[in-house]
Every structure is written in C-alpha cells, then in structure tokens.
N, C-alpha and C positions, 0 to 999 in steps of 0.2 A: 285320531283312529286308536280303537280298542286292540289289545294284544291278538284276540281272537281273528279280527279281522285281518290285522297284519301278517298272521300266520296262514290265513286261509288263501292268500295268494302264493303261498310258497309251493312248489313241488318239493319231494323229498329231498333231491339233488341240490336244490336250492338251499335248505335247511341245514344240511350236514356242510355244506359248502361256506356259509355264513358263520356257522360255528367253528369251524376250521380257521376262518378269517380272524374271528375274534381272539381264537386261541393265540394264533401268532401275533396280533397285535400285542396281548398282552404278555406274550413271551419276549417280544423286543423291549417293551416298556421295562418290565422287570428284571431281565436277565442279561440283556445285550452290553457289550463292552465296548462296541466301536461305533464310529458313526455311519460305517456302510450298513451296519446291522439295522441301526436305528431308521435308517432311510427306508427300509422295507416296510414301515407302518403306513406308509402312504399309499403304494400299491394295494396293500392288503385292505385297506378302508376302501379304496375306490371299488375294488373286485365286491367287497360286500354290498356297496351301493348298486353295483351293474348287476349282481345276482337278484337283489329286489327290484330294480328297474324293470328286469326282464319279466319277473315274476308279475309285477303289476301292469305290464302291458299285454303280455301273452296269457297270462293267468285268468284274465276275463274272458277269453275266446274259447270256452270249454266244449264247443261244440265243432270248432275248426280243427280236425288233426293236424292239419299240416303246420299252421302257427303254434301248437301245442309241442310238436315235435322238433320246430325250430328252436323253441324256447328250451326243450330237455337237453337238446344235441350240443348245445353249448358247453356242457360238462365234459365232454372230451378233450376240448381245447383248454378247458380251465385247467385239468389237472397237470398238463403239460406247463402252465406258466406257474402254477405253484411247485412244481418239481424243480424249475429252474430258480425259484425265489429262494427255496430252502437252500440251494447251493450257496447262495450268499449268506447265510445264517449258521449253519450247523457249526463250521469250524471256530467263527467268532465267539459261539455259546458253549460249546464243547470241542476245544481244540486237542482231544485226544483219540487217537485211534486204537481200535481194538481187536486188530487183526490177530495178535498174538493170542488173544482168547479163543477166536473162532479156529484157529490153527491147532490148538491144544485140544479142543472139543473133537474136531474131526481125527485128529490122531488117537485119541483116547476111545473114540467109537470104531475106526475101522483098522487102528494100528498102522496106518500109513497116511501119507498126504494124498487124498484122493485124485487131486489134479496131476501131480508127479506119478503116480501108479496108472492112471489112466493113458498117459503119453506114450507108453510101451504099444499101444493099440492105433497110434495115430496113422492115419491115411488120407489123402487129399479127398477122396470120395467120401469117406466117414465125418470129417470136418465139415464138408460142405453139407451133408444132410443136417448136421447137427446145427450149423450156423443159420440154416434156412428155417428150422425148427425153432432156434431162438428168437429169431428177427420175426418168425410169425405171430409172437407175442404180442406186436405193436399193432396189429390188425384185428385179433382176435375180437377186441371189444367192440370195433366199429361193426363187424360183421354180426355179432349178438345182438347190438342194439337196431340194427336195420332189420334183422329176423323178427326181433319181438316187437318194433314198431310196427312192420308190415303186417303180421300175422295174430296179433295178439292185442288185448286191450291197453288202452294208456295204462290203467293200474298196475298190469302185469310188466309194462315197459318201465313204468316208474320203479316198481320193484326192484327189477334189473338193474337199472341204472342206479339206484340207490346204494344197491350191495357192492357193485365195482366202484363207486366214486368213496365210498365209505372204506373199501378195502386198500384204495390207495392212500388215502389219509392215515390210516393204520398204519401201514409200512411206512409212512414219512416219520410218523411219531419214533418208530424204531430208530430211523437216521439220526434223530438227535439224541436217544441214550446210549446208542453203541455204535458210533461212527467206525466204518472201516473202508477199505479201498479195494481189498479182494486179492486172490491170489495170484493173479497176472503182474500184479505190483509188487508182492511181496515173496512169493515162492519162484516165480519166472522172470525173465527178462523181457519187459514190455516192448521194448524197442526191437526183440527179434522175432516176435510173435509171429510174424507174416513168413519168416523163413523156417522156424521150428514147428510150426503148425499151418502149413499152407492149404488152401482149397483148390477148386477147380475155377469157377466162373464167377460166383457171387459173394465167395467169402469175404474177400477184400473190401469191395465196395460197401457191403453190409457192416464190417467191422468198423470202417469209417465212418459211416452215418451214426452208429450207435456211439462211437468215440466223440462226434463232434456234438450228441444231444448230452453227453456227459462232460463238456467242456474240456475233452482231451485233444491235445495237439502233439503230434510225433516229432514236431521241431522243438518243442521245449525242452531244455535240458535237465529237468528235473520235474517230470509230468506229475509226479505223485503229489506234490504240493498244490496241484489245480484240481486234480480231478474229483468229481463229486462222491461225497460219501453216502453210498447208497446200496450197502451190502446187506444189511440185516434190518428187518426180515426180508427175505427173498421176494420182493413184488413178483417175479416170475412165477416162483411157485405158487404163493398166496392168490394171485388174480387167476392164474390158470385154474386152481381148484375151484373157484367160485365161478368161474366160466363152464366147467365142467358141471357143477351142481344145478346153474340155471339151464343148461342144455337138457340136462336129464329131466328137470321138474317141468319144463316147457316142452318137452319133445321137440326140440329144435333141430332144423336139418337145414341144409344150405342148397338145395335142388332148385329153389326158386329165385335166389339171387342172382 
C-alpha cells in the first residue's frame, strides 16, 4: 500500500492522533526510566492501530453520514484515554513540579496570589455558579461536535474536530515540559476545600467527579503525590477559546439540540 493510499483513509483526527501516539511511543523508548512508563508503549501502539482500523472500515463509506460520524466521534473518548495514559508518564519522565514558577509569575503580574485574593469574595452561590461554569467545559466539545455534525458539512466537522483534538494534544505536551499541581494543593489546604469554599447543590458532586478523573482521592494521606500534573497550559482556557472561535466561525447555536 502506498503512503498516499494509506493517508487517504485517515480523517484529520486520525492523523493527528496517530502522530501523537508515535510521539508517546518514541518518548517512552528514549526517555523513560521505569517499567511502568515503558509499558505505555503497548496501549499507544494499539491505539494507533485502532485509529487506522476505524479509518479503513469507515473511511470507505464516504456517502454514509452516520458511519462517518461514528468514525469521527471516537476522538472524544480517545482524548480521555490519552489523558489517563499521560498520568502514568509525566512524573517518571519529568519528576519536578513547577508550581513555584507559576506562583512567582502570578505574583509578578498581579501583586498577589489570585486565588487567595479572590477568596475574600467567596459565597456559596458564587461558588456554585463558578463550579457549574468550570464543569461545563467537559460537555462543550460534545455539544460543538453534535452541532457541527448535524448542521454542517463533514469537511467543516472535520475541521472543528481536528482543532479540538490538536488543542488537547498541544496542552498535553505542556504537562511534560512544566508539570504542576495547582494552587489548591500548594497555596490552599485541599482537604478543607469543601469547608472553606462550599457551594449549594452541585458543587461537591462536581468536584468529586473531577477529582476522580484526575486520580485524586480525599482518603489518601498525601494526595499531592498522586494527582495528575495537568496545570500548564490551561486546557480549560485553551479549549474554551477554540470552542468560541469555532462557534463564531460557523455561527453555531444550540436551539436545535
């Protein structure tokens, strides 16, 4: 099979996912120091094969929008898998946290530690609103994808999906370069968060859901040793800006969902 024919089966999300998997495989082979990290080669390799398998099966059905959508939407689950894979790799490869650097930059820019300064305005209603806004990040991409898929061409859907997946992988690279855990562990007492910053109805369940996704358990005596290093760059900021850009470009709205 020629390279041109090989690539012709790939959607943009397939291509960028396979390239990132190859990067992780190479990273494991050249920089890993532990067996746990080396074991990551096998799922990465399997995922690369899976991307191409989907492309080969569904890429031939160019006139069936349902099958095309089934192929493309796997990327939403795939980025979650890669996120958890990186959890096993970042600390063995780069075991130094850079929270001190980000704290210094914040203090240089604002003259204070922003989270400590903002704490004076804390109120359960405000916390609830902010927590819901923060949590909405996890469904923005699904809403965006459904809107693009249902109202626009496959080419436009592919463009949006590529930017989202590429944005995630770009932020994952930052986790390797500058690992950090964030101010809730370094400037505040993580175990007292629910008492010091309570919400109303949904804040605690949402926090628990997010903590579980980041391998955090409040029963661990030293949770900072286990939390995922995923602070810089801020995926919430980066991907939210991408969603805003795509929504503006394609004039998206949610009244039809």
